[in-house]
C-alpha positions as CSV (number, residue, x, y, z in Angstrom):
1,M,3.6,20.7,20.2
2,R,2.5,18.7,23.4
3,R,-0.3,16.3,22.3
4,K,-3.6,16.6,24.1
5,I,-3.8,13.1,25.5
6,P,-5.5,11.8,28.7
7,S,-3.2,9.7,31.3
8,N,-2.7,6.1,30.2
9,A,-3.9,5.7,33.7
10,A,-7.1,7.3,33.3
11,L,-8.3,5.4,30.5
12,Q,-7.4,2.4,31.7
13,A,-9.5,3.2,34.9
14,F,-12.1,4.5,32.8
15,E,-12.5,1.7,30.0
16,A,-12.8,-1.0,32.7
17,A,-15.5,0.7,34.8
18,A,-17.4,1.2,31.5
19,R,-17.0,-2.3,30.5
20,H,-18.2,-3.3,34.3
21,G,-20.3,-0.7,34.5
22,S,-19.0,0.0,38.5
23,F,-16.5,1.7,40.4
24,A,-15.9,-0.9,42.3
25,R,-15.8,-4.0,40.0
26,A,-12.8,-2.3,37.9
27,A,-11.2,-1.3,41.0
28,D,-11.1,-5.2,42.0
29,E,-9.4,-5.8,38.2
30,L,-6.7,-3.4,38.7
31,A,-6.0,-3.8,41.8
32,L,-6.7,-0.2,43.1
33,T,-9.0,1.1,45.7
34,E,-12.6,2.4,44.2
35,G,-11.5,6.1,45.3
36,A,-8.7,5.7,42.9
37,V,-10.7,4.6,40.1
38,S,-13.6,7.2,40.8
39,R,-10.2,9.8,40.9
40,Q,-8.8,8.7,37.8
41,I,-12.4,8.8,36.1
42,A,-13.1,12.4,37.6
43,R,-9.4,14.0,36.8
44,L,-10.6,12.3,32.8
45,E,-14.0,14.2,32.7
46,A,-12.0,17.4,33.7
47,F,-9.6,17.1,31.0
48,L,-12.1,16.1,28.4
49,G,-14.8,19.1,29.8
50,V,-17.3,16.0,29.4
51,A,-19.4,14.4,32.1
52,L,-18.8,10.7,31.1
53,F,-20.9,8.3,33.7
54,E,-24.2,9.3,35.2
55,R,-23.9,9.2,39.1
56,S,-26.9,8.7,41.4
57,G,-25.7,8.0,44.4
58,N,-23.5,5.0,44.5
59,R,-24.7,3.8,41.3
60,V,-22.8,5.1,38.1
61,R,-24.0,4.3,34.6
62,L,-22.5,5.8,31.1
63,A,-23.3,8.6,29.8
64,P,-24.1,9.0,25.9
65,N,-20.7,10.2,25.2
66,G,-19.3,8.2,27.8
67,T,-20.3,5.0,25.7
68,R,-19.2,6.5,22.1
69,Y,-15.6,7.3,23.9
70,A,-15.6,4.0,25.6
71,A,-15.6,2.2,22.2
72,Q,-12.9,4.1,20.9
73,V,-10.9,4.0,24.1
74,R,-10.9,0.2,24.5
75,E,-10.3,-0.6,20.6
76,I,-7.0,1.8,20.7
77,L,-5.9,0.0,24.4
78,E,-6.4,-3.6,22.6
79,R,-4.6,-2.2,19.8
80,L,-1.8,-1.1,22.1
81,E,-1.7,-4.1,24.0
82,R,-1.3,-5.9,20.8
83,D,1.6,-4.0,19.0
84,S,3.3,-3.9,22.9
85,L,3.3,-8.1,23.0
86,Y,4.5,-8.3,19.2
87,L,7.4,-6.2,20.2
88,M,7.7,-8.1,23.5
89,G,7.9,-11.2,21.6
90,Q,10.8,-10.2,19.4
91,S,14.1,-11.3,19.8
92,I,16.8,-9.3,21.4
93,E,19.4,-10.3,19.0
94,G,17.0,-10.9,15.7
95,A,15.0,-9.4,13.2
96,S,11.3,-10.3,12.1
97,I,9.6,-9.6,9.0
98,D,5.7,-8.8,7.9
99,I,4.6,-10.9,5.1
100,A,0.7,-10.9,3.3
101,A,0.1,-14.2,1.4
102,I,-2.8,-15.6,-0.3
103,P,-4.3,-17.9,2.7
104,T,-3.5,-21.3,0.3
105,F,-0.5,-20.0,-1.1
106,A,0.5,-19.7,2.6
107,T,-0.1,-22.8,4.2
108,R,0.2,-25.3,1.0
109,W,3.6,-23.6,-0.5
110,L,5.3,-21.0,1.6
111,I,4.7,-22.4,5.1
112,P,6.1,-25.9,4.1
113,R,9.2,-24.6,3.4
114,L,10.1,-22.1,6.1
115,K,12.2,-24.4,7.9
116,R,14.7,-23.9,5.4
117,F,14.7,-20.3,5.4
118,Q,14.6,-20.7,9.3
119,Q,17.8,-22.8,9.1
120,A,19.7,-20.3,6.6
121,Y,18.9,-16.9,8.5
122,P,17.9,-18.5,12.5
123,N,17.5,-14.7,13.8
124,V,15.2,-13.5,11.7
125,T,11.3,-14.2,12.4
126,V,8.6,-14.7,9.4
127,H,5.1,-12.9,9.9
128,I,2.3,-14.0,8.0
129,A,-0.9,-12.8,7.5
130,E,-3.7,-13.3,4.9
131,R,-4.7,-11.1,2.4
132,M,-7.6,-12.4,-0.5
133,E,-7.5,-8.9,-2.3
134,P,-4.7,-6.6,-3.3
135,F,-4.1,-3.8,-1.1
136,L,-1.7,-0.6,-0.6
137,L,1.6,-2.1,0.2
138,A,2.6,1.1,1.5
139,D,2.0,2.1,5.6
140,S,0.2,-1.4,5.7
141,G,2.8,-2.8,8.2
142,F,3.9,-6.0,5.7
143,D,7.6,-5.6,4.2
144,A,6.3,-7.8,1.1
145,A,3.4,-9.4,-0.2
146,I,3.1,-12.5,-2.3
147,H,0.2,-12.3,-4.4
148,F,-1.1,-12.3,-8.3
149,E,-0.1,-10.0,-10.9
150,H,-2.5,-7.2,-10.7
151,P,-2.6,-3.8,-12.2
152,A,-2.9,-2.6,-7.9
153,W,0.2,-3.3,-7.6
154,A,1.5,-0.4,-9.9
155,G,4.5,1.3,-8.4
156,M,5.3,-1.4,-6.3
157,H,8.2,-3.7,-7.4
158,R,7.2,-6.8,-8.4
159,Y,9.2,-10.4,-9.0
160,P,7.4,-13.2,-10.7
161,L,7.2,-16.4,-8.7
162,L,5.2,-19.2,-9.9
163,E,2.3,-20.3,-12.4
164,E,-0.8,-21.1,-11.0
165,V,-2.1,-23.9,-13.8
166,L,-5.4,-25.6,-12.7
167,V,-6.0,-29.7,-13.0
168,P,-9.0,-31.3,-12.3
169,V,-8.4,-33.8,-9.7
170,C,-10.8,-36.3,-7.5
171,S,-9.7,-39.2,-4.9
172,P,-9.5,-42.7,-6.7
173,A,-11.9,-44.1,-4.7
174,L,-14.8,-41.3,-5.8
175,L,-13.4,-42.8,-9.1
176,A,-13.3,-46.6,-8.6
177,E,-17.5,-45.6,-7.5
178,A,-17.8,-44.9,-10.9
179,G,-17.4,-47.5,-12.7
180,E,-14.3,-48.1,-15.5
181,N,-13.9,-44.8,-17.2
182,P,-16.1,-42.4,-16.0
183,S,-16.8,-39.3,-18.3
184,L,-15.8,-36.1,-16.4
185,D,-19.4,-34.9,-16.9
186,A,-20.5,-38.3,-14.6
187,L,-18.6,-37.2,-11.8
188,P,-19.9,-34.4,-9.0
189,R,-17.8,-31.3,-9.6
190,L,-16.6,-28.5,-6.6
191,H,-16.2,-25.1,-7.6
192,R,-14.3,-21.8,-6.0
193,R,-16.8,-18.7,-5.7
194,Q,-14.2,-16.7,-6.8
195,N,-14.3,-18.8,-9.8
196,P,-17.8,-19.5,-10.6
197,D,-17.2,-20.2,-14.7
198,A,-13.5,-22.0,-14.1
199,W,-15.2,-25.2,-15.3
200,Q,-17.0,-23.8,-18.5
201,L,-13.4,-22.5,-19.8
202,Y,-11.9,-25.4,-18.8
203,A,-14.9,-27.4,-21.2
204,Q,-14.4,-24.9,-23.9
205,E,-10.0,-25.6,-23.4
206,T,-10.0,-29.4,-23.4
207,G,-12.8,-30.1,-25.8
208,I,-14.4,-31.9,-22.9
209,T,-18.2,-31.9,-22.9
210,L,-19.9,-30.6,-19.6
211,A,-23.8,-31.0,-19.7
212,N,-24.0,-27.9,-16.8
213,S,-20.8,-26.5,-15.7
214,A,-22.2,-24.8,-13.4
215,V,-23.9,-27.7,-11.5
216,G,-21.9,-28.4,-7.9
217,A,-20.4,-27.1,-4.4
218,R,-18.8,-24.2,-3.8
219,Y,-15.9,-23.5,-1.7
220,D,-14.3,-20.0,-0.7
221,L,-10.6,-21.2,-0.8
222,H,-8.3,-23.6,-2.9
223,S,-7.9,-25.3,0.6
224,M,-11.4,-25.8,0.9
225,L,-11.7,-27.6,-2.4
226,I,-8.6,-29.7,-2.3
227,E,-9.8,-31.2,1.0
228,A,-13.6,-31.7,-0.4
229,A,-11.7,-33.7,-3.1
230,L,-9.4,-36.0,-0.6
231,A,-13.0,-36.5,1.1
232,G,-14.2,-37.9,-2.0
233,L,-17.3,-35.4,-2.2
234,G,-16.2,-34.5,-6.0
235,V,-14.2,-33.7,-8.5
236,A,-12.0,-30.1,-7.5
237,L,-10.0,-27.7,-10.1
238,V,-6.9,-26.6,-7.9
239,P,-3.3,-25.1,-8.8
240,R,-1.4,-28.1,-9.3
241,L,1.3,-26.4,-7.2
242,Y,-0.9,-27.3,-4.3
243,I,-1.2,-30.5,-4.7
244,G,2.2,-32.4,-5.3
245,A,2.3,-34.6,-2.2
246,E,-1.0,-35.5,-2.6
247,L,-0.5,-37.1,-6.2
248,A,2.7,-38.6,-5.3
249,Q,1.3,-40.5,-2.5
250,G,-1.6,-41.3,-4.5
251,R,-4.2,-39.7,-2.1
252,L,-5.4,-37.7,-5.5
253,V,-5.5,-38.6,-9.0
254,A,-5.5,-36.4,-12.0
255,P,-6.8,-38.6,-15.2
256,W,-7.4,-35.4,-17.3
257,P,-5.3,-32.4,-18.9
258,D,-3.8,-29.6,-17.1
259,G,-6.5,-26.3,-18.1
260,K,-4.3,-23.2,-18.8
261,A,-7.4,-21.0,-19.3
262,I,-7.3,-19.0,-16.5
263,T,-3.9,-19.5,-15.7
264,K,-2.8,-16.6,-13.4
265,H,0.8,-15.7,-12.0
266,F,2.2,-15.1,-8.5
267,C,4.7,-12.3,-7.6
268,L,6.3,-11.2,-4.8
269,V,5.5,-7.4,-4.5
270,L,8.0,-5.3,-2.5
271,P,7.8,-1.2,-1.6
272,E,10.9,-0.5,-3.0
273,P,13.8,-2.8,-5.4
274,V,15.0,-6.1,-3.9
275,E,18.4,-5.0,-4.0
276,L,17.8,-1.7,-1.7
277,S,15.8,-3.4,0.9
278,A,16.2,-3.9,4.2
279,K,18.6,-7.0,5.2
280,P,15.9,-9.6,6.5
281,V,13.3,-8.5,3.8
282,Q,15.8,-8.8,1.5
283,A,17.3,-11.9,2.6
284,F,13.3,-13.4,2.4
285,A,12.7,-12.1,-0.8
286,K,16.2,-13.6,-2.4
287,W,15.1,-16.8,-0.7
288,V,11.6,-17.3,-2.0
289,I,12.3,-16.4,-5.6
290,D,15.1,-19.0,-5.7
291,E,12.6,-21.7,-3.9
292,A,10.0,-20.4,-6.8
293,R,12.8,-21.2,-9.2
294,G,13.8,-24.8,-7.9
295,A,10.1,-25.5,-7.4
296,A,8.8,-24.8,-10.5
297,P,8.1,-27.0,-13.6
298,D,8.3,-24.1,-15.9
299,P,9.6,-21.0,-13.7
300,L,8.7,-17.8,-14.5
301,I,12.0,-16.6,-13.3
302,Q,15.1,-16.7,-15.6
């Protein structure tokens, strides 16, 4: 059955006129005559059976129905343009995959390693978007997700990657300013907003005394905590897998034991088994599993 959808030309003319509040300015933007814009909008109103503009002489103003419709049309046209530009940017001979990932994992672990995937599969483009919370992977537009193990992934195919072990770190300058052998309790502590009890759990696990484990600045992301620690703002409890370079370079120090009380596990999530996945997705999945196997001191992947 033929869809009841107005012409694209009429929708573009209407959206431009609604945005500018003027047929003449819409005509200038679209490289049309004012009469052509007026006719397109008249056809759209006839098609819908609704007046979209209130006309008074040479002046026009959106009618209530037009205001609502303009917002909906603008959203649809913008989405259509984004999707079209996305496809226009694809290599004719190549393929692309879309991966959802936790932001700090993407910036601190995944992206620094992507050059190796690019060298192995030069015709596959990897698009990465951040997702903080688990979501319904089916019909999301993503080919795979890299996230924490979570009941929300039930029914999906999960492949273990890495263990997130937290370790307290700070800048060597902060440690030097605090004098010889300072206690952890004497230093300012930094918190991740999503784990408000992390320091309390760490103190209970390690036996280190913290008079008030909740005191200190709070940040949304581990990447923010790492930058705050590098800036000398305090001691941050962050995943060791994100700070290997900073520890090796001496920009951060970790004189305290690791904490495993709130350890989490990263996994690769696919809508179908890796063996049945499309070739570009299958290539990426096997690559990231191998990278995790090689990078983890105690890999989850056997």
